[in-house]
C-alpha positions as CSV (number, residue, x, y, z in Angstrom):
1,X,2.4,10.8,-109.2
2,X,3.0,13.5,-106.6
3,X,1.5,12.2,-103.3
4,X,-0.8,14.4,-101.4
5,X,1.5,14.4,-98.4
6,X,5.0,13.2,-97.5
7,X,5.8,12.4,-93.9
8,X,8.2,15.1,-92.6
9,X,10.7,12.7,-91.1
10,X,14.2,11.5,-92.2
11,X,15.3,8.0,-92.7
12,X,18.0,8.5,-90.0
13,X,15.3,9.5,-87.5
14,X,13.4,6.3,-88.2
15,X,16.5,4.2,-87.9
16,X,17.4,5.9,-84.7
17,X,13.9,5.3,-83.3
18,X,14.1,1.6,-84.2
19,X,17.3,1.2,-82.3
20,X,16.1,3.1,-79.3
21,X,13.2,0.8,-78.9
22,X,15.6,-1.8,-77.4
23,X,17.5,0.5,-75.1
24,X,16.6,1.6,-71.5
25,X,16.2,5.2,-70.6
26,X,14.9,7.8,-68.2
27,X,11.5,9.1,-69.4
28,X,11.4,11.9,-66.8
29,X,14.9,13.1,-67.6
30,X,14.3,13.3,-71.4
31,X,10.9,14.9,-70.9
32,X,12.6,17.6,-68.8
33,X,15.2,18.2,-71.5
34,X,12.6,18.6,-74.2
35,X,10.6,21.0,-72.0
36,X,13.6,23.1,-71.3
37,X,14.7,23.1,-74.9
38,X,11.2,24.2,-75.9
39,X,10.8,26.9,-73.2
40,X,13.4,28.1,-70.7
41,X,10.6,29.5,-68.6
42,X,9.5,26.1,-67.4
43,X,6.0,26.4,-68.7
44,X,5.9,23.4,-71.1
45,X,4.7,19.8,-70.7
46,X,5.3,16.9,-73.1
47,X,2.3,14.6,-73.7
48,X,1.6,11.5,-75.8
49,X,-0.4,13.7,-78.2
50,X,-2.3,17.0,-78.3
51,X,-5.4,15.0,-77.7
52,X,-3.8,13.7,-74.5
53,X,-2.7,17.1,-73.4
54,X,-6.2,18.7,-74.1
55,X,-7.8,15.9,-72.1
56,X,-5.3,16.4,-69.3
57,X,-6.0,20.1,-69.3
58,X,-9.8,19.7,-69.1
59,X,-9.4,17.2,-66.3
60,X,-7.6,19.7,-64.2
61,X,-9.8,22.7,-64.8
62,X,-12.7,23.5,-62.5
63,X,-15.3,23.6,-65.2
64,X,-18.8,22.3,-64.3
65,X,-20.9,20.0,-66.3
66,X,-22.9,21.9,-68.9
67,X,-20.3,24.7,-69.2
68,X,-19.4,25.8,-72.8
69,X,-16.2,25.9,-74.8
70,X,-16.1,28.0,-78.0
71,X,-14.2,26.2,-80.8
72,X,-13.0,27.3,-84.1
73,X,-15.6,25.6,-86.3
74,X,-13.2,23.4,-88.1
75,X,-11.1,20.9,-86.2
76,X,-10.7,17.1,-85.8
77,X,-13.7,15.4,-84.2
78,X,-11.6,14.0,-81.4
79,X,-11.1,17.5,-79.9
80,X,-14.7,18.5,-79.4
81,X,-15.5,14.9,-78.4
82,X,-13.0,15.2,-75.6
83,X,-14.8,18.3,-74.3
84,X,-18.1,16.4,-74.5
85,X,-16.6,13.5,-72.5
86,X,-15.8,16.0,-69.7
87,X,-19.4,17.1,-69.6
88,X,-18.8,20.3,-71.6
89,X,-20.7,21.7,-74.5
90,X,-18.7,22.6,-77.6
91,X,-20.0,25.7,-79.5
92,X,-18.7,26.3,-83.0
93,X,-17.5,29.8,-84.1
94,X,-17.7,30.1,-87.8
95,X,-14.6,31.0,-89.9
96,X,-13.7,33.7,-92.4
97,X,-12.6,31.6,-95.4
98,X,-10.2,34.2,-96.6
99,X,-8.2,34.3,-93.4
100,X,-9.3,31.1,-91.6
101,X,-9.7,33.2,-88.5
102,X,-12.6,33.4,-86.1
103,X,-14.2,36.8,-86.0
104,X,-14.3,38.7,-82.7
105,X,-18.0,39.7,-83.2
106,X,-19.0,36.1,-83.7
107,X,-17.2,35.2,-80.5
108,X,-18.9,37.9,-78.5
109,X,-22.3,36.9,-79.9
110,X,-21.7,33.3,-78.8
111,X,-20.7,34.0,-75.2
112,X,-23.2,33.1,-72.5
113,X,-23.0,32.9,-68.7
114,X,-21.9,29.3,-69.1
115,X,-18.9,30.0,-71.4
116,X,-15.6,29.1,-69.9
117,X,-13.0,29.0,-72.7
118,X,-12.1,29.7,-76.3
119,X,-10.2,27.2,-78.5
120,X,-8.7,29.1,-81.5
121,X,-7.2,26.8,-84.1
122,X,-4.6,28.1,-86.5
123,X,-5.6,26.1,-89.6
124,X,-3.7,24.8,-92.7
125,X,-0.4,26.4,-91.6
126,X,-1.8,29.9,-91.3
127,X,-1.9,32.0,-88.2
128,X,-4.7,34.3,-86.9
129,X,-4.2,37.3,-84.7
130,X,-5.1,36.7,-81.0
131,X,-5.2,40.3,-79.8
132,X,-9.0,40.8,-80.0
133,X,-9.6,37.3,-78.6
134,X,-7.3,38.1,-75.7
135,X,-9.3,41.2,-74.9
136,X,-12.6,39.3,-75.0
137,X,-11.2,36.5,-72.8
138,X,-10.0,39.1,-70.3
139,X,-13.4,40.9,-70.3
140,X,-15.3,37.7,-69.7
141,X,-12.7,35.8,-67.6
142,X,-12.3,33.1,-70.2
143,X,-9.4,30.7,-70.8
144,X,-7.8,31.3,-74.2
145,X,-6.4,28.2,-75.8
146,X,-4.6,28.2,-79.1
147,X,-4.4,25.0,-81.1
148,X,-1.1,25.3,-83.2
149,X,-1.1,21.6,-84.3
150,X,-1.2,22.7,-88.0
151,X,0.9,25.8,-87.7
152,X,4.2,24.9,-86.2
153,X,7.0,26.7,-88.1
154,X,9.9,26.6,-85.7
155,X,10.5,26.7,-81.9
156,X,11.5,30.4,-81.9
157,X,8.4,31.4,-83.8
158,X,5.9,29.1,-82.0
159,X,5.0,31.1,-78.9
160,X,2.1,33.5,-78.4
161,X,2.2,35.3,-75.1
162,X,-1.4,36.1,-75.6
163,X,-2.8,32.6,-75.1
164,X,-3.2,31.0,-71.7
165,X,-2.4,27.6,-73.2
166,X,-0.7,26.8,-76.5
167,X,-0.8,23.3,-78.0
168,X,1.6,21.9,-80.6
169,X,1.6,18.5,-82.3
170,X,4.3,16.3,-83.7
171,X,2.1,13.6,-85.0
172,X,2.6,11.5,-88.1
173,X,1.5,14.0,-90.7
174,X,2.6,17.2,-88.9
175,X,5.6,19.4,-89.5
176,X,8.8,18.0,-87.9
177,X,7.0,14.7,-87.2
178,X,8.1,12.5,-84.3
179,X,5.3,10.1,-85.2
180,X,3.5,11.3,-82.1
181,X,3.9,13.6,-79.2
182,X,2.5,16.9,-78.2
183,X,3.8,19.9,-76.3
184,X,1.6,22.2,-74.3
185,X,2.7,25.6,-72.9
186,X,0.6,26.4,-69.9
187,X,1.1,29.9,-68.4
188,X,-0.7,29.1,-65.1
189,X,2.0,27.3,-63.1
190,X,-0.4,25.8,-60.5
191,X,-2.5,24.3,-63.3
192,X,0.6,23.0,-65.1
193,X,1.8,21.3,-61.9
194,X,-1.6,19.6,-61.4
195,X,-1.4,18.4,-65.0
196,X,2.1,17.0,-64.4
197,X,0.9,15.1,-61.3
198,X,-2.0,13.6,-63.1
199,X,0.0,12.5,-66.1
200,X,2.5,10.7,-63.8
201,X,-0.3,8.4,-62.7
202,X,-0.8,7.3,-66.4
203,X,0.7,4.0,-67.7
204,X,3.6,4.2,-70.2
205,X,3.0,3.7,-73.9
206,X,4.6,0.3,-74.7
207,X,7.8,0.4,-76.6
208,X,6.7,-2.3,-78.9
209,X,3.7,-0.3,-79.9
210,X,5.8,2.6,-80.9
211,X,8.3,0.4,-82.8
212,X,5.3,-0.9,-84.8
213,X,4.5,2.7,-85.6
214,X,8.0,3.3,-86.8
215,X,7.9,0.3,-89.1
216,X,4.5,1.3,-90.5
217,X,5.5,4.8,-91.3
218,X,8.8,3.8,-92.7
219,X,6.7,1.8,-95.2
220,X,4.5,4.7,-95.9
221,X,7.5,7.0,-96.4
222,X,9.0,4.4,-98.8
223,X,6.0,4.5,-101.1
224,X,5.6,8.3,-101.1
225,X,8.0,8.9,-103.9
226,X,6.5,9.8,-107.3
227,X,7.2,6.4,-109.0
228,X,6.3,4.2,-106.1
229,X,3.2,6.1,-105.2
230,X,2.0,6.0,-108.8
231,X,2.5,2.2,-108.8
232,X,0.5,1.9,-105.6
233,X,-2.4,4.0,-107.0
234,X,-2.5,1.9,-110.2
235,X,-2.2,-1.4,-108.3
236,X,-5.1,-0.4,-106.0
237,X,-7.3,0.5,-109.0
238,X,-6.3,-2.8,-110.7
239,X,-7.5,-4.8,-107.7
240,X,-10.6,-2.7,-107.1
241,X,-9.3,-1.1,-103.9
242,X,-9.9,2.4,-102.7
243,X,-6.5,3.8,-102.1
244,X,-7.9,6.9,-100.4
245,X,-9.6,4.8,-97.8
246,X,-6.5,2.7,-97.4
247,X,-4.3,5.8,-96.7
248,X,-6.8,7.3,-94.3
249,X,-7.0,4.1,-92.3
250,X,-3.2,3.8,-92.3
251,X,-2.7,7.2,-90.7
252,X,-5.6,7.0,-88.2
253,X,-4.3,8.0,-84.8
254,X,-6.2,6.2,-82.1
255,X,-8.8,3.5,-82.2
256,X,-12.2,5.0,-81.2
257,X,-13.2,1.8,-79.3
258,X,-10.4,2.4,-76.8
259,X,-9.8,6.1,-77.3
260,X,-9.5,7.4,-73.8
261,X,-7.5,4.4,-72.6
262,X,-5.1,5.0,-75.4
263,X,-4.7,8.8,-75.0
264,X,-4.4,8.7,-71.2
265,X,-0.8,7.3,-71.3
266,X,2.6,8.8,-70.9
267,X,4.8,8.9,-74.0
268,X,7.2,5.9,-74.4
269,X,11.0,6.4,-74.0
270,X,11.4,5.9,-77.7
271,X,8.9,8.6,-78.6
272,X,10.6,11.0,-76.2
273,X,14.0,10.3,-77.6
274,X,12.7,10.8,-81.2
275,X,11.0,14.1,-80.2
276,X,14.1,15.4,-78.5
277,X,16.2,14.5,-81.7
278,X,13.6,16.3,-83.9
279,X,13.8,19.4,-81.7
280,X,17.6,19.4,-81.6
281,X,17.9,19.0,-85.4
282,X,15.0,21.1,-86.4
283,X,15.2,22.0,-90.1
284,X,13.8,25.5,-90.2
285,X,15.2,25.8,-93.8
286,X,12.9,23.0,-94.9
287,X,9.9,24.7,-93.4
288,X,10.8,27.9,-95.1
289,X,11.2,26.1,-98.5
290,X,7.7,24.8,-98.1
291,X,6.4,28.3,-97.3
292,X,8.2,29.7,-100.4
293,X,6.6,27.0,-102.6
294,X,3.2,27.9,-101.0
295,X,3.7,31.5,-101.8
296,X,4.7,30.6,-105.4
297,X,1.5,28.5,-105.8
298,X,-0.6,31.2,-104.2
299,X,0.8,33.8,-106.5
300,X,-0.1,31.7,-109.6
301,X,-3.8,32.0,-108.8
302,X,-6.0,35.0,-109.4
303,X,-9.2,35.6,-107.5
304,X,-10.9,33.2,-109.9
305,X,-9.5,30.4,-107.8
306,X,-10.6,30.7,-104.2
307,X,-7.7,29.7,-102.0
308,X,-8.6,29.2,-98.3
309,X,-6.5,31.3,-95.9
310,X,-5.3,33.6,-98.7
311,X,-5.0,36.5,-96.2
312,X,-3.7,34.6,-93.2
313,X,-1.5,36.5,-90.9
314,X,1.4,34.3,-91.9
315,X,1.5,30.9,-93.5
316,X,3.9,28.0,-93.5
317,X,1.4,26.0,-95.7
318,X,1.0,22.8,-93.7
319,X,-1.5,22.1,-96.5
320,X,-2.7,24.1,-99.4
321,X,-6.4,24.2,-99.9
322,X,-8.7,25.8,-102.5
323,X,-12.5,25.6,-103.2
324,X,-14.2,23.9,-106.1
325,X,-17.8,23.7,-107.1
326,X,-17.1,20.0,-108.1
327,X,-14.2,18.7,-106.0
328,X,-14.3,15.1,-107.4
329,X,-14.0,16.4,-110.9
330,X,-11.1,18.7,-110.1
331,X,-9.4,16.0,-108.1
332,X,-9.8,13.7,-111.1
333,X,-8.4,16.3,-113.5
334,X,-5.3,16.7,-111.3
335,X,-4.8,13.0,-111.0
336,X,-4.7,12.8,-114.8
337,X,-1.7,15.1,-114.7
338,X,0.1,13.2,-111.9
339,X,-1.1,15.2,-108.8
340,X,-2.8,13.3,-105.9
341,X,-5.2,15.9,-104.5
342,X,-7.7,15.0,-101.8
343,X,-10.8,16.5,-100.2
344,X,-10.3,17.1,-96.5
345,X,-9.0,14.2,-94.5
346,X,-9.9,14.1,-90.8
347,X,-11.1,17.6,-90.4
348,X,-14.7,18.2,-89.6
349,X,-17.2,20.9,-88.5
350,X,-18.0,21.2,-84.9
351,X,-21.8,20.6,-84.7
352,X,-24.0,23.3,-83.1
353,X,-25.6,22.4,-79.8
354,X,-29.1,21.0,-80.2
355,X,-30.6,24.0,-78.3
356,X,-28.5,26.6,-80.2
357,X,-29.1,25.9,-83.9
358,X,-28.3,29.5,-84.7
359,X,-24.6,28.8,-83.9
360,X,-24.3,26.4,-86.9
361,X,-21.1,27.2,-88.8
362,X,-22.4,27.6,-92.4
363,X,-19.2,29.0,-93.8
364,X,-17.1,26.1,-92.4
365,X,-19.6,23.5,-93.6
366,X,-19.6,24.9,-97.1
367,X,-15.8,25.2,-97.1
368,X,-15.3,21.5,-96.2
369,X,-17.9,20.5,-98.8
370,X,-15.9,22.3,-101.6
371,X,-12.4,21.9,-100.3
372,X,-9.6,20.4,-102.4
373,X,-6.2,20.0,-100.9
374,X,-3.3,20.1,-103.3
375,X,0.1,18.3,-102.7
376,X,2.7,20.7,-101.6
377,X,6.1,20.1,-99.9
378,X,9.7,21.3,-100.3
379,X,10.7,18.4,-102.6
380,X,8.4,19.5,-105.3
381,X,10.4,21.5,-108.0
382,X,9.1,25.0,-108.8
383,X,8.4,23.9,-112.3
384,X,6.1,21.1,-111.1
385,X,4.2,23.5,-108.8
386,X,3.7,25.9,-111.7
387,X,2.4,22.9,-113.8
388,X,0.0,22.0,-111.1
389,X,-1.2,25.6,-110.9
390,X,-1.7,25.5,-114.7
391,X,-3.9,22.4,-114.4
392,X,-6.1,24.1,-111.8
393,X,-6.4,27.3,-113.8
394,X,-7.2,25.4,-117.0
395,X,-9.9,23.5,-115.2
396,X,-11.3,26.9,-114.0
397,X,-11.2,28.5,-117.4
398,X,-12.4,25.6,-119.5
399,X,-14.9,23.8,-117.3
400,X,-15.6,26.1,-114.4
401,X,-15.1,23.3,-112.0
402,X,-12.8,25.2,-109.6
403,X,-14.4,28.5,-109.4
404,X,-16.5,29.1,-106.3
405,X,-18.8,31.8,-105.1
406,X,-18.4,30.8,-101.4
407,X,-19.0,33.7,-99.0
408,X,-15.8,34.9,-97.4
409,X,-17.1,36.6,-94.3
């Protein structure tokens, strides 16, 4: 069975990280090398995760309690919960399903005298234009933050000069994974320096903790091949276990019970070394091969299959999502043919503030309700991708289970 996702990390990376866990090193020196490799302009900071960096950013901004942050309506729950923990009010901006972009008119309509920032998330590997958002941010003196956690496609293509802050993730299921780590580019040098100073007061992530992470994800990588993954799925069903739940628990980032204590730490020396190695040996060709396969899969579908982000500005296909009227049925049909599709993972819809129900993101909610994510990565042969497309098209034509009439605007 073709697993829903393969961890984008090599066995040599994992072996190196395991060895580094027992060696001393200079965290500050390696952080400096990563930041200079990422940006010669000196505007980058390495953090334990994007969550850590976002929390660090909000801690150093002079926002007042009750101020509002506009969010792309779909994100991971931790991001808007971090804003709430700083006394801020997250306000969702609904998405256009065809492009996965937030519309400028919706942003303008959501701005109030308490609005302080816009967080625009590039979703599923696609990119949105920031030009109109930049103009709005300038007009209303707002901070423009782009969340690129799902859209990294190479260091040289990563930057947008239009955002005040750009956030990139190298977590466990991200492109060019280092099993953790985030890089933020912060154009305001004074703000960046304050963030550096605060982070230096944080404790270090223990080496042993990161070594355990290396071992766990080596195991998950080991079972992600077609044969092994198929055996795991069959075994879980045989013993009455929900393998979807098992996988989701295995890749969970931070325990909610100790969430802020866990994210408010400096990255361990091992994580920093692994992140530096991943940056130095970045395989842009692999990212391009995934994008080529995504384009192949997209081209196999007519408008009868509603692919989310079909008209994204550019797309590296971190994941490939489409909409189905009956997602469990389509997922079951794909499973019969050896494809492990899933329904949405950790993504969620930012809830509307209780006193602003009109800001509820109806498109985003409907999208997540109907979303089916297909397996897609460079190791999948083109003939396999075409076969998966045929399964989806057959389901659409014969049973009508994948065709959706979801609004696009």
